[in-house]
Structures are given as C-alpha cells and as structure tokens.
C-alpha positions in Angstrom: 10.9 -13.9 -5.6 11.3 -10.6 -3.8 12.2 -10.6 -0.2 9.5 -9.1 2.1 10.4 -5.7 3.5 11.6 -5.0 7.1 8.2 -3.7 8.3 6.4 -6.7 6.8 8.8 -9.1 8.5 8.4 -7.4 11.8 4.6 -7.6 11.6 4.7 -11.2 10.6 6.9 -12.0 13.6 4.1 -10.9 15.9 1.7 -13.5 14.5 1.6 -16.9 16.1 1.6 -20.0 13.8 -1.9 -21.2 14.8 -5.5 -20.7 13.8 -7.1 -17.6 15.4 -10.8 -16.9 16.3 -12.2 -14.3 13.9 -12.3 -11.4 16.5 -8.8 -12.2 17.7 -7.5 -12.4 14.2 -8.9 -9.0 13.3 -7.3 -7.5 16.4 -3.9 -8.9 15.3 -4.4 -7.6 11.8 -5.2 -4.1 13.2 -2.3 -4.2 15.7 0.3 -5.3 13.0 -0.8 -2.8 10.3 2.1 -0.4 9.3 1.0 1.3 6.1 0.4 5.0 6.1 -3.1 4.7 4.4 -6.4 3.2 5.5 -5.8 -0.4 4.3 -8.6 -2.7 3.1 -9.2 -5.9 5.0 -9.8 -9.0 2.9 -11.0 -12.5 3.6 -9.5 -15.4 1.6 -11.2 -18.8 1.6 -10.0 -22.0 -0.1 -13.0 -24.1 -0.9 -13.3 -27.8 -1.5 -14.9 -27.3 -5.0 -13.7 -27.9 -8.5 -14.6 -24.6 -10.4 -13.9 -26.4 -13.7 -17.4 -27.9 -13.3 -20.3 -25.4 -13.7 -22.3 -27.1 -10.9 -19.5 -26.4 -8.4 -19.0 -22.7 -9.3 -19.5 -20.6 -6.1 -20.6 -17.0 -6.9 -22.9 -14.4 -5.4 -23.2 -11.0 -3.8 -23.7 -9.7 -0.3 -24.4 -6.2 0.9 -22.1 -5.8 3.9 -23.7 -4.5 7.1 -21.2 -1.6 7.3 -20.3 -1.3 3.7 -16.8 -1.5 2.2 -15.5 2.0 3.0 -15.0 2.7 -0.7 -16.9 5.4 -2.6 -18.3 3.7 -5.7 -18.6 5.5 -9.0 -21.6 3.8 -10.8 -22.2 3.8 -14.5 -25.6 2.8 -16.0 -26.3 1.9 -19.5 -30.0 2.3 -20.2 -32.6 4.1 -22.3 -35.8 6.1 -21.9 -37.2 6.7 -18.4 -34.5 4.4 -16.9 -31.9 7.1 -17.6 -33.8 9.6 -15.4 -34.3 6.9 -12.7 -30.5 6.1 -12.7 -29.6 9.8 -12.4 -32.1 10.4 -9.6 -30.7 7.3 -7.8 -27.2 8.8 -7.8 -25.4 7.1 -10.7 -22.4 9.2 -11.7 -22.4 8.2 -15.4 -25.6 7.4 -17.3 -26.1 6.8 -21.0 -27.3 4.6 -23.8 -25.6 3.5 -27.0 -23.2 6.5 -26.9 -21.9 5.2 -23.5 -21.4 1.8 -25.0 -19.3 3.4 -27.7 -17.4 5.5 -25.2 -16.5 2.4 -23.1 -15.5 0.5 -26.3 -13.1 3.4 -26.9 -11.4 2.9 -23.6 -13.4 4.9 -21.1 -13.4 3.1 -17.8 -13.7 5.8 -15.2 -16.2 3.9 -13.0 -16.2 1.2 -10.3 -19.4 -0.7 -11.2 -21.5 -0.9 -14.3 -25.3 -1.6 -14.4 -27.2 -2.3 -17.6 -30.9 -2.9 -18.4 -31.6 -6.2 -20.2 -32.7 -4.4 -23.4 -29.2 -2.8 -23.7 -27.2 -6.0 -23.3 -27.0 -6.6 -27.1 -24.7 -3.7 -27.3 -23.0 -4.2 -23.9 -22.3 -7.8 -24.8 -19.6 -6.8 -27.3 -17.7 -5.0 -24.5 -16.7 -8.4 -22.9 -13.0 -8.1 -23.8 -12.8 -4.6 -22.2 -15.0 -5.1 -19.1 -14.4 -8.8 -18.4 -10.8 -8.7 -17.3 -11.6 -5.8 -15.0 -14.6 -7.6 -13.4 -16.9 -4.8 -14.7 -19.1 -6.9 -17.0 -22.8 -6.6 -16.0 -24.3 -10.0 -15.0 -27.9 -11.0 -14.0 -26.4 -13.3 -11.2 -24.9 -10.3 -9.5 -27.9 -8.0 -10.0 -26.2 -5.7 -12.4 -28.4 -6.6 -15.4 -31.8 -5.4 -14.3 -34.6 -3.0 -15.0 -34.6 -2.1 -11.3 -31.7 0.3 -11.7 -32.5 2.2 -8.6 -32.1 -0.9 -6.4 -28.9 -1.9 -8.1 -27.4 1.5 -7.6 -28.4 1.7 -4.0 -27.0 -1.7 -3.2 -23.7 -1.0 -4.9 -23.3 2.3 -3.0 -24.3 0.7 0.3 -21.4 -1.8 0.1 -22.4 -4.6 -2.2 -19.6 -7.1 -2.6 -19.3 -9.8 -5.2 -17.6 -13.1 -4.3 -16.5 -15.6 -6.9 -14.3 -18.7 -6.6 -11.3 -18.4 -8.9 -9.8 -21.2 -11.0 -7.7 -22.4 -8.0 -10.8 -22.7 -5.8 -10.2 -19.6 -3.7 -12.4 -16.7 -2.9 -10.9 -13.3 -2.2 -13.2 -10.5 -1.0 -13.0 -7.2 0.9 -14.8 -6.8 4.2 -14.0 -3.1 5.0 -11.3 -0.7 6.0 -9.0 -0.9 9.1 -10.5 2.3 10.3 -13.9 0.5 10.8 -12.6 -1.1 14.0 -12.7 -4.8 15.0 -16.5 -5.0 15.7 -17.7 -3.7 12.4 -15.1 -5.7 10.5 -16.2 -8.8 12.4 -19.8 -8.3 11.4 -18.9 -7.7 7.8 -16.7 -10.8 7.7 -19.3 -13.0 9.3 -21.9 -11.8 6.7 -19.5 -12.7 3.9 -18.6 -16.1 5.3 -22.2 -16.9 6.0 -23.1 -16.0 2.4 -20.4 -18.2 1.0 -21.6 -21.1 3.2 -25.2 -20.7 1.9 -23.8 -20.8 -1.6 -22.3 -24.3 -1.1 -23.0 -26.4 -4.2 -25.1 -29.5 -3.7 -22.4 -31.5 -5.6 -19.5 -30.3 -3.4 -18.1 -33.3 -1.5 -15.9 -33.4 1.7 -14.9 -30.4 3.7 -16.3 -27.3 2.1 -14.1 -24.6 3.6 -10.6 -26.0 3.7 -8.6 -23.0 4.9 -9.4 -19.4 5.6 -7.2 -16.3 6.1 -7.7 -12.6 6.8 -5.2 -9.8 6.0 -4.9 -6.1 5.3 -3.7 -4.7 2.0 0.0 -4.6 3.0 0.1 -6.8 6.1 0.7 -10.5 6.6 -2.2 -12.9 6.7 -3.6 -14.5 9.8 -5.0 -18.0 9.8 -8.6 -18.4 10.9 -10.1 -21.3 12.8 -12.5 -22.6 10.1 -14.4 -24.9 12.5 -15.4 -22.1 15.0 -16.2 -19.6 12.2 -18.4 -22.1 10.5 -20.4 -22.6 13.7 
C-alpha cells in the first residue's frame, strides 16, 4: 500500500481521534484542505443493512439545497415532441435511436442520461456500457420518465443519487469546499435525512453505524452519528 504524502500526513495530524459534530467536522475539513483545486466534499455512511437482500437495498435521490457545484451535461433519449421539450429544458445532447447507436459505439460525453419509457427497449441493451459508469437510466432515480423537463431541471439543480454498495456503505457528494461551511452543512443534513427516511423496514439494530466526511484529497473526519441523527 502506498504511503500517504507529506501534505496528507500533515493534514491528518490536525484531526483529533474523536467524533465531531457536523459543523465542526466541516470546519476541520475546510481548514485542512491543501489541494490547489476546488475539492468535492463527500459523506460516507456505513449502514446496518445487508444489501444482498433486495428488501434491505437503500437507494434514492435528493436535490441538494445548494446543488453540487458541478455543471452537469445531460443527454436525453426520446422521440417526437419530447425531443423538443428536452432541448428547450437545456439538455446538451438529445436524440432517439441514433443516439442509442452512438452510445453503443462508445460515446459517453455526458454526466447524466434521461430516457422516456418508450425508448427503454433500445436503451436496455446499453447496460454493459452505461451500468459500470452509473449512467443507466432507472425509474427509481427519476431518469426513466416522460416528464423530461422535470428530470433535466432536477439534475442541473444538484440532484444526487445515493445507493448502498455491496459492503453496506453509501458514498455521496454534498458540494464543493468553496461553498463554505453553512451551505455544506445544509446539503449534508439534507442527504443524511434522506438516507434515514429510506431506512428499510427489515433493517435491524443500529441503522447508521459509522459516518465520515472528507474532501477529495483530504483525510476523513469522524462524525457523531447520534447527534447527526437527532
């Protein structure tokens, strides 16, 4: 395993080995940042669920109050009048079967993909291309819909998808360091609240076991799960 760099070690040395309140943790993350770019801040939550069971899968979306700070390029696969609606709503890439073929050939110059239900027969065969990159449209995340205008606006406003991985952990962005502590705190609270509301009825014991927050390059800070839950 590679040894952490000098700047990382110096930043980690400033973090106390204890759980922090959310606002204090964000202050520490901001104060210990050392990268020369505007880092993304992420929340990591280890949940007391077994994702191998379908009834314990935690997944959903949340439009963050202050967005993600990332400019999203949206592609839409649709037909007829929906193409015009998507273009008017600000989608950068719009098309029908020809766009499906283009993506099948390796075109992936977009950050999110929306498709109307009637186009899913063709889109379905793109699973091997889109799936590994988290770009496959899904009704549960609102990206398979006839309301393409709403889907596009939500994505561009800062819609974030959260999904528990096979180890029971959720990783999700809550904004950029340049947002400042208050905006990051509001975004983080919105995400954490959404994950709590998505708790499966079959989940037993402590739901949120551990929680951390960190910037792209910086060390993680442990959050006080009890106070955050309240």
